C-alpha positions in Angstrom: 29.6 50.7 -78.5 28.6 49.2 -81.8 28.5 45.5 -82.3 28.3 43.8 -85.8 28.1 40.1 -86.5 29.4 38.6 -89.6 28.8 35.1 -90.9 26.7 32.5 -89.0 27.1 31.7 -85.3 24.8 29.1 -83.6 22.7 31.0 -81.2 23.3 28.9 -78.2 27.1 28.8 -78.7 27.2 32.6 -79.3 25.3 33.3 -76.0 27.4 31.0 -74.1 30.6 32.4 -75.5 29.4 36.0 -74.9 28.3 35.4 -71.3 31.5 33.7 -70.3 34.1 35.2 -72.6 33.2 38.1 -74.7 32.0 40.4 -71.9 34.9 39.7 -69.6 37.7 41.9 -71.1 35.5 45.0 -70.9 35.1 44.6 -67.1 38.4 42.8 -66.3 40.3 46.2 -65.8 37.9 47.3 -63.1 39.4 47.0 -59.7 37.7 44.1 -57.9 36.1 44.8 -54.5 37.7 41.5 -53.3 41.1 43.0 -53.9 40.3 46.0 -51.7 42.3 48.7 -53.2 40.5 51.3 -51.1 44.0 52.3 -49.5 45.4 53.3 -52.9 44.3 56.8 -52.3 46.6 56.9 -49.2 49.6 56.2 -51.4 49.8 59.8 -52.6 50.5 60.9 -49.1 53.0 58.2 -48.2 56.5 59.3 -47.6 59.0 57.9 -50.2 61.2 55.0 -49.0 64.7 56.2 -48.4 67.2 55.2 -51.2 70.7 54.1 -50.1 73.6 53.4 -52.4 74.8 50.4 -50.4 73.2 47.5 -48.8 74.4 48.7 -45.3 72.4 52.0 -45.8 69.3 50.2 -47.1 69.4 47.9 -44.0 69.1 50.9 -41.7 66.4 52.6 -43.5 63.5 50.4 -45.1 60.9 48.2 -43.7 62.0 45.1 -45.6 65.5 45.3 -44.3 64.2 45.8 -40.7 61.8 42.9 -41.2 64.7 40.5 -42.0 66.4 41.5 -38.7 63.6 39.7 -36.8 64.1 36.1 -35.7 63.8 33.5 -38.5 63.0 29.8 -38.6 63.3 26.8 -40.8 59.8 25.5 -39.5 58.2 26.6 -42.7 59.8 23.7 -44.5 57.7 20.6 -45.4 59.2 17.5 -43.8 56.4 15.1 -44.7 54.8 16.3 -48.0 51.3 15.2 -48.9 52.2 13.3 -52.1 48.9 11.6 -52.2 46.8 14.7 -51.6 46.2 13.9 -47.9 45.8 17.6 -47.3 45.6 20.4 -49.7 44.3 24.0 -50.1 44.0 27.3 -51.9 43.4 31.0 -51.2 40.5 33.1 -52.2 42.9 35.7 -53.6 46.3 35.7 -55.1 47.1 38.8 -52.9 45.8 40.8 -50.1 46.5 44.3 -48.9 47.5 45.0 -45.3 44.5 45.4 -43.2 42.2 43.3 -45.4 41.2 39.6 -45.2 41.8 36.4 -47.2 40.0 33.0 -47.0 42.1 29.8 -46.9 40.1 26.7 -48.1 41.4 23.2 -47.1 40.5 19.6 -47.9 41.5 16.6 -45.8 39.9 13.4 -44.6 41.7 13.7 -41.2 39.8 14.8 -38.1 41.9 18.0 -37.5 44.6 20.0 -39.0 46.9 23.0 -38.2 47.6 26.2 -40.2 51.1 27.8 -39.5 51.8 31.0 -41.5 55.2 32.2 -42.5 56.7 35.2 -44.3 59.4 34.2 -46.8 62.6 36.1 -46.9 66.3 35.9 -46.0 66.3 35.9 -42.1 70.0 35.1 -41.7 69.7 32.3 -44.1 66.7 30.6 -42.3 64.3 31.6 -45.1 61.1 32.4 -43.3 59.6 33.9 -40.2 56.6 32.5 -38.1 53.6 34.9 -38.2 51.3 33.1 -35.8 50.7 30.4 -33.3 49.4 27.3 -34.8 45.8 27.4 -35.7 43.9 24.2 -35.1 40.9 23.4 -37.2 38.4 20.6 -37.8 39.0 18.7 -40.9 36.5 18.7 -43.8 36.3 16.4 -46.8 35.4 18.7 -49.6 33.2 17.8 -52.6 35.3 17.1 -55.7 34.8 19.6 -58.6 33.2 18.7 -61.9 35.1 19.3 -65.1 33.4 21.6 -67.8 33.5 19.4 -70.7 33.9 22.1 -73.3 36.7 24.1 -71.7 38.3 21.5 -69.4 37.8 24.0 -66.5 38.3 22.6 -63.0 37.0 24.9 -60.2 36.4 24.1 -56.6 33.4 25.2 -54.6 34.9 24.4 -51.1 33.3 25.3 -47.8 34.2 26.4 -44.4 37.3 28.5 -45.1 39.6 30.0 -42.4 39.3 33.8 -42.6 42.7 35.3 -42.1 42.6 39.0 -41.2 45.9 40.7 -42.2 46.8 43.2 -39.5 47.5 46.8 -40.6 50.5 47.4 -38.4 53.7 49.2 -39.5 55.9 46.8 -37.5 54.4 43.4 -38.6 53.0 41.6 -41.7 55.4 43.3 -44.0 54.6 43.0 -47.7 55.9 39.7 -49.0 55.2 36.2 -50.2 53.6 34.2 -47.5 53.2 30.4 -47.1 50.4 28.9 -45.0 51.7 25.4 -43.9 49.0 22.8 -43.6 49.6 19.8 -41.4 47.1 16.9 -41.0 46.7 15.8 -37.4 47.0 11.9 -37.7 49.5 11.3 -40.5 51.4 14.6 -40.2 51.2 15.1 -43.9 51.8 18.7 -45.1 51.2 21.1 -48.0 51.2 24.8 -48.6 48.8 27.6 -49.6 50.7 30.5 -51.1 49.5 34.1 -51.2 51.1 37.7 -51.4 50.6 40.4 -48.8 50.7 43.8 -50.6 51.3 47.3 -49.0 49.5 49.5 -51.4 50.3 52.7 -49.3 54.1 52.1 -49.5 56.1 53.5 -52.2 59.0 51.1 -52.2 62.0 51.4 -54.5 61.3 47.9 -56.1 58.0 46.1 -56.8 58.5 42.4 -57.1 55.9 40.5 -59.2 55.1 36.9 -58.6 54.0 35.4 -61.9 50.9 33.4 -60.7 49.3 33.2 -64.1 52.2 31.0 -65.2 52.0 29.0 -62.0 48.3 28.3 -62.8 48.9 27.6 -66.5 51.2 24.7 -65.7 49.2 23.6 -62.7 47.4 20.2 -63.5 45.5 19.7 -60.3 42.4 17.8 -61.3 44.4 16.5 -64.2 43.9 19.7 -66.2 46.3 22.5 -67.2 46.8 24.6 -70.4 49.2 21.9 -71.6 48.6 18.6 -73.3 51.5 16.8 -71.7 50.3 17.0 -68.2 46.4 17.0 -68.8 44.2 14.0 -69.0 42.7 13.6 -72.4 42.7 17.0 -74.0 44.2 20.2 -72.5 42.0 22.9 -71.0 41.6 26.3 -72.4 40.3 27.7 -69.2 42.0 27.1 -65.7 40.9 28.4 -62.3 42.8 29.9 -59.3 40.0 28.2 -57.2 41.9 25.0 -56.8 45.1 23.9 -55.0 48.5 23.8 -56.8 49.5 20.2 -57.7 52.9 18.5 -56.9 55.9 18.7 -59.1 56.1 15.6 -61.4 59.6 15.0 -59.7 58.9 13.3 -56.4 62.2 14.8 -55.1 60.6 18.2 -55.4 57.5 17.2 -53.4 58.5 19.7 -50.6 57.2 22.5 -52.7 53.6 21.1 -53.1 51.0 23.8 -52.9 53.3 26.7 -53.6 53.0 26.8 -57.4 56.3 27.4 -59.0 57.6 29.6 -56.1 59.9 27.1 -54.6 59.9 24.3 -57.2 58.5 24.0 -60.7 56.0 21.9 -62.7 58.3 21.0 -65.6 59.0 17.2 -66.2 62.6 16.6 -65.0 63.6 15.4 -68.5 63.5 19.1 -69.5 65.1 20.8 -66.7 65.8 20.8 -62.9 62.7 21.0 -60.8 64.1 24.0 -58.9 62.1 27.2 -59.0 63.3 30.8 -59.4 61.2 33.3 -57.5 62.2 32.3 -54.0 66.0 32.5 -54.9 65.6 36.1 -56.2 63.5 37.1 -53.1 66.1 35.7 -50.7 68.9 37.5 -52.4 67.1 40.8 -52.6 66.2 40.7 -48.9 69.6 39.6 -47.9 71.1 42.6 -49.7 68.7 44.9 -47.9 66.7 46.3 -50.9 63.5 48.2 -50.4 61.0 45.9 -52.0 57.3 45.2 -51.9 55.4 42.4 -53.5 52.4 41.9 -55.8 51.2 39.3 -58.3 50.6 39.8 -62.0 46.9 39.8 -61.3 47.5 43.1 -59.6 49.5 44.2 -62.6 46.5 43.4 -64.7 43.8 45.6 -63.2 45.5 48.1 -61.1 46.9 50.8 -63.6 48.4 52.8 -60.8 50.4 50.0 -59.2 53.7 50.3 -60.9 53.7 54.2 -60.9 54.3 54.1 -57.1 57.6 52.6 -57.5 61.0 53.3 -59.1 61.5 49.9 -60.7 59.5 46.9 -61.4 60.8 43.3 -61.4 59.5 40.5 -63.5 61.1 37.4 -62.1 61.5 33.8 -63.4 58.9 32.3 -65.5 56.6 35.1 -66.5 55.1 33.7 -69.6 51.3 34.5 -69.6 50.2 38.1 -70.0 46.9 39.7 -70.4 46.6 42.8 -72.6 46.0 45.1 -69.6 49.2 43.6 -67.9 51.3 44.7 -70.9 49.6 48.0 -71.3 50.2 48.9 -67.7 53.8 47.8 -67.7 54.4 49.8 -71.0 52.7 52.8 -69.6 54.8 52.7 -66.4 58.0 52.4 -68.6 57.0 55.5 -70.6 56.3 57.3 -67.3 59.8 56.6 -66.1 59.5 53.5 -64.2 62.5 51.2 -65.0 62.0 47.4 -65.5 64.2 44.4 -64.7 63.3 41.2 -66.7 65.0 38.5 -64.5 63.8 35.6 -66.5 63.0 34.4 -70.0 60.1 33.2 -72.2 58.4 36.4 -70.9 55.1 37.6 -72.3 54.8 34.7 -74.7 51.1 33.9 -74.6 48.3 36.5 -74.4 45.5 35.5 -72.0 42.2 36.8 -70.9 40.9 36.9 -67.3 37.2 36.1 -66.5 35.3 36.0 -63.2 34.8 32.7 -61.3 31.7 30.8 -62.6 31.0 29.8 -59.0 31.7 32.8 -56.8 31.6 35.7 -59.4 34.9 37.0 -58.1 36.7 38.9 -60.9 40.1 37.6 -62.4 39.8 34.1 -61.0 39.7 32.3 -64.4 42.4 32.3 -67.0 41.4 31.9 -70.7 44.0 30.7 -73.2 43.1 28.8 -76.4 46.8 28.8 -77.4 47.3 26.2 -80.2 43.5 26.1 -80.5 43.2 29.9 -81.1 41.1 29.3 -84.2 38.4 28.2 -81.8 38.7 31.3 -79.7 35.4 33.3 -80.0 37.5 36.4 -79.6 39.5 35.7 -82.7 37.9 38.3 -84.8 37.4 40.9 -82.0 39.4 44.1 -82.1 39.2 47.5 -80.6 40.6 50.7 -82.0 43.3 52.2 -80.0 43.2 55.7 -78.4 39.6 56.4 -79.6 36.9 57.8 -77.5 34.0 55.7 -78.6 35.6 52.2 -79.2 34.0 50.4 -82.1 33.7 46.6 -81.6 33.6 44.2 -84.4 33.1 40.4 -84.1 33.8 38.8 -87.4 32.9 35.1 -87.5 33.3 33.2 -90.9 30.6 30.6 -90.6 30.0 28.2 -87.6 32.6 27.8 -84.9 34.6 24.6 -85.7 34.9 22.7 -82.6 37.1 20.0 -84.2 40.8 19.9 -83.5 42.4 20.6 -86.7 46.1 21.3 -87.3 46.7 25.1 -87.0 48.3 26.9 -89.9 51.8 28.1 -89.2 51.5 31.6 -87.4 53.1 34.6 -89.2 55.6 36.4 -87.2 54.6 40.1 -87.0 56.8 43.2 -87.4 56.1 45.6 -84.7 54.9 49.0 -85.7 54.2 51.8 -83.1 51.6 53.2 -85.6 49.4 50.1 -85.3 45.7 50.7 -85.3 44.2 47.6 -83.7 44.9 45.1 -80.9 43.4 41.6 -81.1 42.1 39.9 -78.0 42.7 36.4 -79.2 44.6 34.2 -76.9 47.6 33.3 -79.1 51.3 34.3 -79.2 52.0 38.1 -78.8 54.4 37.9 -81.7 51.9 36.4 -84.1 50.4 38.7 -86.8 47.0 38.4 -85.3 48.2 40.5 -82.4 51.2 42.0 -83.9 53.1 43.0 -80.7 56.4 41.0 -80.5 57.6 40.7 -77.0 61.0 42.2 -77.7 59.5 45.5 -78.6 59.1 45.9 -74.7 61.6 43.5 -73.3 64.5 43.8 -75.7 64.7 40.1 -76.3 62.1 37.3 -76.8 62.0 33.5 -76.4 63.6 31.2 -79.0 64.7 27.8 -77.3 64.0 25.6 -74.3 66.0 22.7 -72.8 69.1 24.8 -72.6 71.8 24.4 -69.9 75.0 26.4 -70.8 77.0 29.4 -69.8 76.4 33.2 -70.2 79.2 34.9 -72.1 79.9 38.7 -71.6 79.6 40.5 -74.9 82.2 43.0 -76.2 79.8 45.8 -76.2 78.9 45.4 -72.4 79.2 48.8 -70.8 81.7 49.5 -68.0 79.1 50.2 -65.4 77.7 46.7 -65.9 81.0 45.1 -64.9 82.1 47.6 -62.3 83.5 46.0 -59.0 83.7 42.6 -60.8 86.7 40.7 -62.1 84.9 40.1 -65.3 85.8 41.3 -68.8 84.4 40.9 -72.3 84.4 37.2 -73.4 84.3 35.8 -69.8 81.8 33.0 -69.0 79.4 32.8 -66.1 79.0 29.0 -65.8 75.6 27.3 -65.7 73.5 30.4 -65.7 72.0 30.0 -69.3 68.8 28.1 -69.4 66.3 26.4 -69.2 64.4 28.7 -71.7 66.4 31.4 -73.5 65.7 34.5 -75.4 67.6 36.5 -78.1 67.2 39.7 -79.9 64.9 39.7 -83.0 65.1 43.3 -84.1 61.9 44.9 -82.7 63.5 46.6 -79.7 64.4 50.3 -79.4 67.3 51.4 -81.6 69.5 52.3 -78.5 69.4 48.8 -77.2 72.8 47.4 -76.0 73.7 43.7 -76.1 75.6 42.9 -72.9 75.9 39.2 -73.3 75.9 36.9 -76.3 75.9 33.3 -75.3 76.4 30.3 -77.6 74.7 27.0 -76.9 74.4 23.8 -79.0 71.2 23.2 -81.0 70.3 20.7 -83.6 73.9 20.0 -84.5 74.7 23.7 -84.8 75.0 26.7 -82.5 72.4 29.2 -81.5 73.0 32.4 -79.4 71.1 33.9 -76.4 71.2 37.6 -75.5 71.2 39.8 -72.4 70.3 43.4 -73.2 69.5 46.8 -71.8 68.0 49.9 -73.3 66.9 53.4 -72.3 63.3 54.4 -73.0 62.4 57.9 -74.1 61.2 58.7 -70.6 64.7 57.9 -69.2 63.6 54.5 -67.8 66.0 51.7 -68.2 64.8 48.2 -69.3 67.1 45.3 -68.6 66.6 41.6 -69.5 68.7 38.5 -68.6 67.3 36.3 -71.4 67.7 33.4 -69.0 65.8 32.1 -66.0 68.9 30.4 -64.5 70.6 33.8 -64.0 68.8 33.9 -60.7 70.5 30.7 -59.5 73.8 32.6 -59.6 72.4 34.9 -56.9 71.2 32.3 -54.3 71.7 28.5 -53.9 68.3 27.4 -52.6 67.5 24.0 -54.0 71.2 23.2 -54.5 72.2 20.4 -54.4 68.8 18.7 -53.8 67.5 19.5 -57.2 70.4 21.0 -59.2 74.0 21.8 -59.2 75.3 24.8 -57.3 76.0 27.7 -59.6 76.4 30.5 -57.2 78.4 33.3 -58.9 79.8 36.4 -57.3 80.2 38.1 -60.7 76.4 37.5 -61.4 75.7 39.0 -58.0 77.6 42.2 -58.5 76.3 42.6 -62.1 72.8 42.4 -60.5 73.7 45.0 -58.0 75.0 47.2 -60.8 71.8 46.7 -62.8 69.5 47.5 -59.9 71.6 50.6 -59.1 71.0 51.8 -62.7 67.3 50.9 -62.6 66.9 52.9 -59.3 69.0 55.9 -60.5 67.2 59.2 -60.8 67.7 59.5 -64.6 64.4 60.3 -66.2 62.8 61.5 -63.0 62.0 65.0 -61.7 61.8 65.2 -58.0 58.6 66.8 -56.4 57.3 67.2 -53.0 57.7 63.9 -51.0 58.0 61.7 -54.0 59.2 61.4 -57.6 57.7 62.6 -60.8 58.3 59.9 -63.5 58.8 60.7 -67.2 57.7 63.6 -69.3 53.9 63.2 -68.8 54.2 63.4 -65.0 52.5 61.5 -62.3 50.5 62.5 -59.1 51.1 66.2 -59.2 53.9 66.7 -61.6 53.8 69.5 -64.3 
């Protein structure tokens, strides 16, 4: 690898930038020992999950459906949220495979506290299942972290974690999203620690991704996030997973504290309801009996085999922050025949990089995103040639780095070209000419407007299969399912894309339109996009009426069933042995 430096860069600043930033992308795609992907090799021998055409068949034949037949409880709910940070915590990993371990760090002034762990699901409407007897621990007051003045990074170095060993049993600790409920002994104050349990050996039909990078981008614990509006002084351009998730700015949504944007969200209530999205989708999928396993987008980032073990990949809710490896792995999966459902909006808007923890050295624990300050990003002139054996590396720096905060020039919107030669690693918008990879080239649509609350309107070109078993027809409305951020077609998607909804909403005294789309990749994979986060609220009514109006919609539920049936169909796959061969290039033994 060849490195050339142009211009002048102060020596100390360059060394610091290199050690903490420039080197990270070249190691970030290496599987971390802390993620323990040793069981991945077993996945080639795993039997494929049975596929049923109806929920009743699925219920009889897959682990997730069987899991939801176990007794549920509402004990997972917070009845006395820690609104003044009386107790709080974070996990050492965003996800853990079955059979591995994860550390839970807790801070409280109280003498003792308990940990109760729950798997989240449907469970006959109760929403969760208790996984353990209460764990009683001695309280510890942790040392507050210091802010890195340059980046705004807040990272905790807490001690005395609880080491949770995830059993590797086929009948328990099913892959899912888990909440550790923390309860202080004297005041009874409560908060959560959230983590995902993976099952790397299981080839489920669906892989559900929890978008933890977006959780962390908006998280302002320690008064720092990637946003100016909820940061103290300036916004950060680095944020760490080694810290708790803060409470929603809406006190009425305090019952989600510690769970990121899984139950509630971090948006100010003047913009949208404080209700979340992921839990609603999870509840509906498990109620319907789908064969689904779970991961986070950190797993999507560095495990390039992850998506290939499944028939369809689901990006759910608010999936805004993507690394280059996330996008490459998802695009590769699509091109190998894995279908994709984008049940959200404002997806893949910002490019990020992932760095190791500056304290523990664990990989992928720090998000780097200069965003509006992209002119300060030391990777701004760094590119690598695509599909080359010996990748040349060029760092072009025109003069000293400008650490002042100037008004950035308006970004030029790129036109996507499959024949592009270079990718930029700068942490700006994917659609900007510096990167040149508009989101809709993958998704079909991309973000245009926020603070929207309107109806979805079925387009005249909606195919018959989409509306099958519904009473809907072209021109019908699905009330309240458009918002709060919405996407539209920009012209970079594959030519065979079909617009299935075209929904007007008021904007600036006029009218704009949001789009819902589907297209078929050359591999046969289907790619569907709702173009709206609130579509998920039509599937399940969690958080209504506490935080939002009910918008449950049988038509949206049936359309989602129809979409998932299309995503899970065998089009584009050649069956082999005990599994499936996806796409034209083959996978795991296909010719």
